[in-house]
N, C-alpha and C positions, 0 to 999 in steps of 0.2 A: 504493500500499499504506499509506504513512504517512498519507495523507488518510483512509483507512478506519479506521485505528487511532484517529486524532484524533476522527473522528465517533463511534465507539463509546465513546470516553472521555468525550466531552461528554454523550452520552446517559446514561451511567452516573452522571455527576456530577448531571445534572438529576434523575434518579430518586432519588438519595440525598437531594438537597435537598428534593424534593417529599415523600418519606416523612417527613422530619423535620418539614416543615410540617404534614402531616396529623396527626402525633402531637400537635403543639401545638394544632391546631384541635380535635382530639378531647378534649384536656385542658380546653380552654376550654368545650367543650360539655357536659362532664360536670358539669353544675350540679345543684343540689339545691333543694328547697323548705325554707325556714326559717320556722317559726311562732314568734312571741313572744306568750306568753299567748293562744295559739290564733288569733292574727291573722297572716296572711302578711306577712313582712317586705317592706316597700315599698322597693325600690331600683332605680336605673337600670342597675345591672350585676348579673347573676345571681350568686348564691352558687355556689361551685364546689368540687369536690374536687381539691385540688392536693397532690401528694406525700402522698396518703392522709389528708389533713386537710381539714376543711371550712373554707373561707375565705369571709368575708363582707365587703361594703363597710363601711369604717370608720364613716363618718358615720351610715349607716342603722342599724347595729347599736347604736352608742352612743345615738342618739336613741330608738330603740325600747326600749332598756333604761332610759330616763329619765335618761341621763347627759348632762352638758354636755361638749361636745367642742371642743378647740382643736388647731390644726395649725400646727406650726412648719416652715415651708417650708425654712428654712436648714439645720435639723438633720434634716429629714425624719422628724419625731417627732410622734406623735399622743398627746394627753393627754385622758383622760376622767375626770370627777368625778361621783360620785353618793353622797349620804348620807355625806359625809365621807371616802369612799374614792376615792383617786386612783390611776389606772394610767397608765403611759406605755409606748409601744412605738415602736421605730425601724425604718424600712425596712431589711430585710436582717439585722436583729439577732435572735438567738435569746433575748435577755434581755428579760423584761417586768418592770417595776418596779410593785409593788403596795404603795403607801405606802412604808415603809422596807424592805420585804422584796423579795427577788428570786425570780423564777420562770423556769425554763428552758423554752423553747418547742421543740416538735418541728419546727415549721415557722415560719419568720420572716415577718413582714408583707412584702408585696410590692406592686408597682404593676402592674395589669392594666387595659388600656383606659383609661388616665388616671385610674384609681380605686385607692385604697389598700385592699387586702384584708388581713384579719387573721383569725387562728384563732378561730372562734366559741366553742368550748368554753372555751378559756383565758380569754377576755374575759368571757364570761357567768358563769363560776364565780367569777372574781375579784370580781364584783359581787354574789355570793351567789345566782345563779340556777342551778337544776338544768337539765341538758341531757339529753334523751332522744333516741335515734336509732332510726329505723325503716328497716331495710335494704330491704325490698321496694319502698317508695315513695321511697327516697332523701330522707327528710325529717328535719330536726332540729327538735325541739320544745323551746323554751326557756321555763322557767317553767311555767305551767299547760299541761297536755296532755290536757284533757278530750276533744278530738277524737280523739287517738290511742287513749285508753282506750276510747272509744266504738266505734271500729273493731275493736279487739281483742275487746271484749265481744260484738259482733255475730257475729264469726267463731266465738267459743267457743260460742255458742248454736246454731250451724248444725251439722247432721249431715253426714256425708260425701256423701249423695245431694244435699242442697241445695247443697253447695259445688260438686259436679261439674256440676249443672245451671246454676249461676251462671256457669260457664265456657263457656256455649254461647249463641250468637245464632242463631236459626232463623227460618224462614218460618212464618207462621200455619198454612199448609197442612200442614206437617210434624208439627204437634202435634194439629190438629183432624181431619185425615183428609179434609177437603173438597178439591175440585178447585181452586176459586178462592174465596178468602176476601175478602169485601167488607164484612163486618159482624162485630162482636164481641158475641155474645150468650151464651146459656147454654152452648153448645158450647165457646166460647173460655174461658169461666170454668172449666169442668170441666177443660179441657186445661191451663190454666195451673196449676191446683191439682195436677194429676197430674205436669206437667212444669214445675217452678218455674224456668224458664230465666232467664238474665241479660238477654236482650233479644230483640226481634223485628226482622226486616228486611222492608221492603215493596218490592214491585216494581210495574211498570206495571199488571199485571192486578188489583192490589188497589185501584187508584185510580179512582174513578168521578166524584166531585165533591168540592168543598172541604169541605162539611158532612159528607159521608159519611166521608172519611178522618179528619177531626177527631174525629167521634164514635167511630169504630173505635179510634182511638188512646186516647181518654179512657177508653173502656170497658175496654180491655185493661189499661191502667194500674191501674184501680180493682180489678181481679181479682188483682193480684200483691202478695204480702206485701212483697217487696223491689222497689221501683220498677224498671221495665224501661229498658234502653237501647232507644229506638225509632229505628231506623236506616234509611238509604236511600242509594242512589248518586245524588247530585245534584251532578255535576261541572260541568254546563253543556254546551252543544253537543249532541252525539248521545247522551251519557249523562246524561239528566235525566228521571228517572221522573216527577217532578211538573211540571217545566217544559214537557215535551212532551206532557202529558196534556190540555191544553186546558181547565184548570180555573181559570185566572187566576193561577197561580203564576208568579213572575218568571222570564223566560227569560234565561239567561246565555250569552254567546257561547262558542264553543270556546276552550279554553285557548291553542291556537296563535295565535288571533287576538289574544288579550290579550298573549301573549308577543311577537308581531311588532310590537306597538306600542312595546315597550321601556319602557312606562310602568308602573312598579310600583304606582302609585296605582290603576290599573284593576284590578289583582289584589286590592288591599285593598277596593275598592268591591264587587267580586264577592263577597268573603268576607262583607262587612257585609250585603249584600243577601240572600245565602243564609242567613246566620245569623239575621237578623231574621225572614224569612219562615218558615224551618223551625221556629223557636221558636214562632211564632204557630200553626202547624199542630199542634204537639205533638211534633215530632221533637227529639231531643237528641243525635244522633250522625249525622254525615255522612261517608260514605266518600269523602272528597275533601280536598285536591286530589291529582291525579295528579302524583307527583314524579319520574316517569320522564323521562330525557333521550332525545330523539330522535337516536339514533346511526345506526340503519338505517332508511331511508325506507320499507322494506317491512315494518317491524314492525307488530304488531297495535295498537300504541298510537296512531300517527298524530297526528291533531289534538287528541288528549286531552292531549298534552304541551305545555308552554309553549314548547318549542323544543330546539335542539341545543347551546346554551351552558349548561353546568352551573351556572355562577355566576348567570346570569339566571334559570334555572329555580328555583334555590334562593331567590333574592330574591323572585320572584313567589310561590312556594309559601308561604314564611314570612309574607309580607304577608297572603295570604289566610287562613292559619291564625290569625294574631293577630286579624284582624278578625272572623272567624267565631266564635272562642272568646270574644271580648269580648261577644258577644250571648248567651252561655250555651249554645252548641252545640259539642259535642266534635268536633274535626276528626281525620280519619284519613288521613295521607298514605300513598301506595301507589306501586309494589309493590316493596318491598325484596327483593333487592338491586338490582333494576332490570330492566325488560323491554325497554328501548329499543333493544337491540342484536340481539334475536332476531327471526326471521321467523315462527316458529310462534305459535299461540294456545293457551295452557294450558287454555282452555275445551274444546278439542277433544282434546288428548292431550299426550304428552311434548314438552317444549321445553327446550332447553339453551343455555347461553351458554359460549363458550370464552374469554371475556375474562379476562385475568389480574388478579390482585389489584392490581397497580400501575395497570393501566388503569382498573379500577373505582374505585380511590381517587381517581384524577385526574378521573373523570367521574361515574359512576352514584351514588357515595356522597355527592357534594357537596351535592345538594339535601336529602338526609336529615340532613346535619349542620346545615344551615340550619334545618330543621324542628325538630330536637331543641333547638336554641338558642332557638327560638320557643315552647318548651314545648308542642309538639303532644301532645294527649292519647293518641292511638293511632298505631301504625304497622301497616300490613298487610304481611305477608310473603307474597310470591308463591310459585307452585309451580314456577318456573323452576329448573332444575338448574344450579348454578354449578360446573361440573366442576373448574376450576383452583383453586377454593377448597376444595371438599369432597373432591376426588379420587375422586368417585363420581357416580352418576346420581341420588342422592337429591334430592327436591325441597327447595328452600330452606326451605319451611314446616315441614319435618321434620328440619332440620339444626341440631344444637346449635352447630356451628361458625359458621353464618351468623347465628343469633340472638345468639350470644355477641359477634360483631363489631358487631351493632347495639347491643347494650348497652354493650360496653366500648370499642369503637373510635369509634363514632358518638356514644356518650354518651347514648343514649336511656333514660329511666327510667320511661316511661309504660307503657301497656297494649299488649302485642303480640298481634295477632289474625291468624289465618291468612286466606288467601284462601278462597273458598268450597270446601268439601271435597267437593262433589258434581261438581266439574269433571273433565273427561276426564283431565287430567294425574295425578289421584289415583285415580279409580274404575277406570280401565283397568289399573292395576297393583297397587293395594293394596285390602284390605278396609277397611271402616269401622273395625274394631277396630285394625288395624295402623296406619292413618293417624292416628287420634286419640291412641293411646298414644305413637306416635313424636313427634307434634307437641308434646304436653304435656311429654314427657321432654326434648325439645329446648329448651323454654323458652317455648312459646306460652302466653299467658294465656287467650285465648278461641278456641274452635273455631267458625268460621263455617260454618253449614249442613252439618253432617255428614249424609251421605246416609241414614242410618238412626239416629234419635235413641235408640231403644231399645238397639240394638247398641252405640252410642257410650257410653251410660251404663253398660251392663253391663260393657263392656270396661274402662272407667276405674275403676269401683267394684271390679272384680275385681283389677285391677292394684294398686290401693291396698291391698286386703286381703292380697295376696301380697307387698307390699313393692317391687313394680316401680316404683310411684310412691309417694314418701314423703308423709306428711301435711304436712311443712314445705314441700315443693314445691307442693302444692295450696294451702296457706294463703297462700303468697307471691302466687300469682295472684289469689286471692280478695281479699286485702288491696289489691292494686293496683286491682282492679275496683271494690270498695266505696269506695276513696279517690276515684276519679274520679266516682262517683255522688254522693259527698258534696260534692266540689268544684263540681259542676254543680247543686247544690241539690236533687238527687233524694231524698237521705236526709239526716236531721238528726243532730246529736250532742247 
């Protein structure tokens, strides 16, 4: 009896310690993008939101603002000087000295990952720089903010219909009405004018040859007023629309083979290879890597996963993400909150997981935390029902609770996209209208492949008209979408 009590006590202590660790990891991952005069702040440690304040690496921000910086190791004090203005801050102190004056700080400087972080607004304003904050993209603009102004201007010029279509990525067949699209001519041009969608997704049936798919993509892009996300599922292994098409596109081994090697460098090589080749073909968004952890060997994920060790999966996924995005191709890790424990396939119908929040924190969520820290552009939310999180059978893609966890607990600030909305887990239970309104209300930015684009548009436009969806809610998603298109060079400011 005493042994059982001790065992339960030790388990409880372990859970408490782990939850505390997860909270720390989430805070570390809740980083932001900092622009100084419209250039991204170059730092080896991410800027982060800590205690509701934006904290940035000391040397990086001082130098970006044009200040000389000195560090006193004995006193743990940083001193910056610019144009006759000297400021000093000490680790742990809420007092900042600006010349002979004193300013109280809401959040004191601190050391994270061997780097000194300090409050960006206080330091910037002390040197006379204006700071603007954009909530949807979690971005701070110091000094010039032409980029932010351009994004806001573009959104202000868009009508509600354009905004709604921008929140969709669809197949070319769904807007042209053809059975199999392998070219983009006048029919595609007319379709894109009628349906100014945010992006297109291509499958194996759309791919005939290298020149054919390149021409199809180039033509489609030329017809769109706002450049398109041109997307594909190119994971490697059995999920490789281009690699398995026999057109000379690089073939990547299954993720399990890369994971089994324990060599993170191989994941990075895969990302670099994919990013380079996809960019050359005209693709700018890849629905990869798969960040699911193989918990159940009978799950539908199988060899698409890097493996059963969540830390290794996270390291592999983040390495691939960084490498792919360094080549100008957005990465989309999937399928949050995780499909690796379930036996069913959401392509066919309802699938649920009964994993607890504590279990998912310990396992499924770990790779997504790594991906968020790697600044992954997109996360795909799956249709699996996480019953012990939502206390219902609602698919995760339609759950505000699940998406809020992705934003707040995982710390992801990029674009949230649903899994394909024409899958069995959705269409066997929900109408297109119900699924699209619920997903956007839950926090999804992009709807992938709604089964009826006309019904989806009508439902969302009507929901906006009736106040079911607010304009601010829609604008937040469009801001994140256009921000990524700008970051990847698709649109200019």
